[in-house]
C-alpha beads as a LAMMPS data file, in Angstrom:
LAMMPS data file: protein, C-alpha beads

88 atoms
87 bonds

1 atom types
1 bond types

-500.0 500.0 xlo xhi
-500.0 500.0 ylo yhi
-500.0 500.0 zlo zhi

Masses

1 110.0

Atoms # bond

1 1 1 435.044 320.342 423.346
2 1 1 436.846 322.953 421.849
3 1 1 438.307 326.007 423.013
4 1 1 437.304 328.946 420.526
5 1 1 437.559 333.071 421.270
6 1 1 436.201 336.128 420.241
7 1 1 438.632 339.652 419.563
8 1 1 438.079 339.785 422.981
9 1 1 437.591 336.743 424.955
10 1 1 437.584 333.203 425.495
11 1 1 435.032 330.888 425.446
12 1 1 433.908 326.881 425.464
13 1 1 431.405 325.918 423.117
14 1 1 429.782 322.561 421.338
15 1 1 428.038 322.129 418.296
16 1 1 424.827 320.440 418.922
17 1 1 424.532 317.111 417.179
18 1 1 421.367 315.126 417.662
19 1 1 420.760 311.387 416.869
20 1 1 421.976 307.985 417.036
21 1 1 425.631 308.833 417.320
22 1 1 425.436 312.171 418.404
23 1 1 426.572 313.808 421.470
24 1 1 423.375 314.716 423.275
25 1 1 425.024 313.898 426.748
26 1 1 428.013 315.197 426.338
27 1 1 425.961 318.799 425.598
28 1 1 423.596 317.689 428.917
29 1 1 426.588 317.696 430.739
30 1 1 428.235 321.162 429.110
31 1 1 424.540 323.008 430.222
32 1 1 424.763 321.838 433.211
33 1 1 421.636 319.941 432.958
34 1 1 420.908 317.289 435.538
35 1 1 418.558 315.345 433.460
36 1 1 419.275 311.666 432.277
37 1 1 419.218 312.090 428.609
38 1 1 417.894 309.050 426.731
39 1 1 420.164 308.824 423.061
40 1 1 416.638 307.649 421.401
41 1 1 414.506 310.610 422.279
42 1 1 417.380 312.879 421.593
43 1 1 416.478 313.772 417.792
44 1 1 416.814 315.966 414.666
45 1 1 413.445 316.536 414.947
46 1 1 412.904 317.798 418.718
47 1 1 414.793 320.808 419.188
48 1 1 416.834 321.201 422.882
49 1 1 415.891 323.711 425.200
50 1 1 418.296 326.133 426.209
51 1 1 418.365 328.773 428.574
52 1 1 420.958 331.409 427.542
53 1 1 421.412 334.906 428.336
54 1 1 418.664 336.507 426.311
55 1 1 416.347 333.476 427.163
56 1 1 415.038 330.727 426.798
57 1 1 416.285 328.957 423.160
58 1 1 415.549 326.149 420.983
59 1 1 418.869 324.812 419.405
60 1 1 418.549 322.687 416.048
61 1 1 420.723 320.464 414.874
62 1 1 424.494 321.853 413.717
63 1 1 423.985 324.690 416.143
64 1 1 426.708 325.811 418.510
65 1 1 426.174 326.794 422.671
66 1 1 428.640 328.433 423.812
67 1 1 429.850 329.384 427.794
68 1 1 430.234 332.503 428.105
69 1 1 430.993 335.093 430.605
70 1 1 427.159 335.562 431.899
71 1 1 426.127 332.744 430.895
72 1 1 424.912 330.497 427.583
73 1 1 425.348 331.278 423.903
74 1 1 423.130 329.906 421.300
75 1 1 423.950 330.602 417.235
76 1 1 424.139 329.081 414.106
77 1 1 426.500 327.488 411.930
78 1 1 427.220 330.510 410.170
79 1 1 426.986 333.106 412.999
80 1 1 429.134 331.302 414.675
81 1 1 431.948 331.120 412.314
82 1 1 431.445 335.161 411.892
83 1 1 432.176 335.846 415.263
84 1 1 434.492 333.294 416.982
85 1 1 437.538 331.437 415.598
86 1 1 439.719 328.091 417.548
87 1 1 441.767 329.643 419.951
88 1 1 445.314 327.939 419.615

Bonds

1 1 1 2
2 1 2 3
3 1 3 4
4 1 4 5
5 1 5 6
6 1 6 7
7 1 7 8
8 1 8 9
9 1 9 10
10 1 10 11
11 1 11 12
12 1 12 13
13 1 13 14
14 1 14 15
15 1 15 16
16 1 16 17
17 1 17 18
18 1 18 19
19 1 19 20
20 1 20 21
21 1 21 22
22 1 22 23
23 1 23 24
24 1 24 25
25 1 25 26
26 1 26 27
27 1 27 28
28 1 28 29
29 1 29 30
30 1 30 31
31 1 31 32
32 1 32 33
33 1 33 34
34 1 34 35
35 1 35 36
36 1 36 37
37 1 37 38
38 1 38 39
39 1 39 40
40 1 40 41
41 1 41 42
42 1 42 43
43 1 43 44
44 1 44 45
45 1 45 46
46 1 46 47
47 1 47 48
48 1 48 49
49 1 49 50
50 1 50 51
51 1 51 52
52 1 52 53
53 1 53 54
54 1 54 55
55 1 55 56
56 1 56 57
57 1 57 58
58 1 58 59
59 1 59 60
60 1 60 61
61 1 61 62
62 1 62 63
63 1 63 64
64 1 64 65
65 1 65 66
66 1 66 67
67 1 67 68
68 1 68 69
69 1 69 70
70 1 70 71
71 1 71 72
72 1 72 73
73 1 73 74
74 1 74 75
75 1 75 76
76 1 76 77
77 1 77 78
78 1 78 79
79 1 79 80
80 1 80 81
81 1 81 82
82 1 82 83
83 1 83 84
84 1 84 85
85 1 85 86
86 1 86 87
87 1 87 88
């Protein structure tokens, strides 16, 4: 996990990388998911359902999940980099 910020507030963010050698367990811990994850079931073909501030959303490989003041956010890679910069 790396710290990022918008112009107004810092957020924690993690990029979803499913599949062998991916980060499914780390993402599950980040979103406070109590379900045990089997890396063999965590595949790029199966989106990860995340409850965000806007409701349920499907995270695809390469999407960013953020922990913001009001809850979780979900952004595609391009949009994420438009809105956030790495905090120093």
